[in-house]
N, C-alpha and C positions, 0 to 999 in steps of 0.2 A: 504494500500500500504506500503510495507516495506521501511524503510528509507535506502537509499543507502550510501555507503562510498563515500566521496568526496576527492579530492586531489587538491593541488596547486603545484607550482614548488618545494617548499621546505617542504611541510607538507602533512601528511596523516590525514584524518578526518573520522575515523570510527564512526558509531553511538554509543552512550553510551550503556553500558550493566552493569548489576549488578556486574560483575567482575571488573569494574573500581572503585568501592567504595574505596578500600585501597589506590590506587594511588591518587584519588581525595582528600581523607581525608588527606593524607600526604602533598600534594601540597597546598591545599586550606586554611587550618586553619591558615592564616597569616593576620594580620590586614592590611598590605599594599595592599593585594588583595581585601579584602572585604569592605573596608571603603566607596567606592562609589557604592556598591551594595544595592539593595532595602532592607529596614529594615525588611522584612520578613525572611531574612537570620539570623538565631540565632547567637548571639555573647555574650560571648565567644562561639566559635563553639564547639558543643558537640562531644564527642569521637565517636559517631555513626552518626554524622551529614550527611556524604556522603551516608552512607547506607540508612538512612531514606529518604533523598532527592531522591535518585534513586528509591528505592522500592515503596515509597508512593506518589511521585509527578512526577518525570521525566518520568519513564518508563510507568506508566499508561497513562499519557498525550500523550506520543509517540504512544502507542497502540490505543488511541482514535483519533489520527490524529489532535490533537490540538497543539502539540509542537514537535519540532525536535531538538535533542541535539547531538552534535558530540564532541569527544575528539580531541585535537590537539596533534599530534605526529610528531617529526622531521623525515623526510624520512630516515636520516642516523641512527636514533635510534627509530624504530617503536614501541618498547616496552616501551618507555618513554612518559608518559602523562605530557604535559606541560601547559595545559589549556583546556578550554571548550568554545564552541560557540553554541548559541542556537537561535532558532526561535520560536516565540509564536504567536498564533492567538488571541491576545488580543488587544483591542482598544488602540492606542497610546503606545504600548509596544510590538514591534515585533522582536527585536533582542537584545541579550545580550551576553557578553563574559567576560572572565578573562584569564590571562596568568601569569605564575609565573614571578617575577621580573627579574630573571636571563636571561630570554628569551625576555624581552621587548626591545624596541628600535631597532629592526632589521627588522621591516616591516612584521613580521609574522602574526600579527593579521589583518593587512590590507589585506593580502592574504586570510586569513580565512574568513574575513567579505565579501570579494568579492565573494568567492565561495558560501557561504550560501545565499547571496543576489541573486545570479544567480538562485539558487534553488528556492527561494521565488517567483521570477518572472517567470522563465522559466518552472519550473515543477509544482509548486503550482498555478501559474496563478493569484497571488494576485495583486490588483490594486495599492497599495502603501505600502511602508515600513516606519514605524515610530519608532523612537528610542529615549527614554528618557535618560537623563544623567545629573549628577550633573554639574553645570556650572564650578565648580572648576576642573573637570576632563578633563583637556586640551588635554591629549593624546588621549582620546576617541573622543573628538570633532575633532581632526585632522584626525582620521580614517574615521569619517563620511564625513568630507569635501573632503578628497581624494577620497571617494566613490561617489562623486557627489551629496551628500545630502546638504540640506540647513536647517537652523534653522527656524522653523515656529511658535514657541510659547515658552513662558517662564511661569514658575509656581514654586511652592515650593513642594518638595516631601520629604518623609522620607527615609533615608539611614542608613546603619549600624552606620555611624559617626554622625547621627542626621538629623534634618530638614535642607535642603539646597536649595538655588535657583537652579532651574533645567531648562534645555532646552529640547525641543522636536525637533528632526531633522527628515526630511522627504525626500523621493524621490519617485516619481510616476513610474509606470511601463513604461509609455511613455518616461519619462526622462531617465530612465535606458536604454531602448532600443536605444534611440537617442545617448546616451553617448557611448554605445558599438559600434554602427555603426560608430561614429566618431573615436573611437579608432582603429577600424578595417581599416578605411580609412587612418589612420596615423595622425589623428587630435586629 
C-alpha cells in the first residue's frame, strides 16, 4: 500500500523520497537535533548520511510496509523541509521525529505527531503506540503527554549523546479513540 501524504492545519507531510536527501543532510547534521536520537545515528554525521539512510534503510523499510516516514513542510513554504516524523513497526519503538530548532516551540511537531498517530491507529489498525525517549528530552515528553500518552516504563538506552535514563510512553488504540471522541464532543 503506498504511503499517503498527510497534512495538518499548518504542515504538509509528504512521504520521504530519495530527492529529500540534500534537504535532510543540510537540516539534520546538527548536534542539537541528534543528541536525543538513538545511537544508531552516526555522529559526526557523514557527508552522505541522509542519502545512505534513505537509500539503504528508510525507503526499503517503507516499501516492505515496516516503516512510514514523512517530511515536515510548512504549508506556506512547501519546498522547505523542516523535519521528519516516522512510524516503525518495532516493539517499544513506534514513532520518532526531529524538527530543526528554528521551527521548534510552535506546536508543529504536536500537529505532526497527531497526524501520524491517527494513521497508526486508523489506517494501520495497530493496537498500541509506544515511544521511547531520553528522560532529559522534556519537549518530546510534552508532545507525548499532549497526545494522551502516559509513561509506562523506564530503562536506560543509548543515544547519540551517550547512555541515558529513558522513558517508554504509550497509548492504546482504545484510549486514542476515546480521546478523539471526547475531543469531538468538546471535552
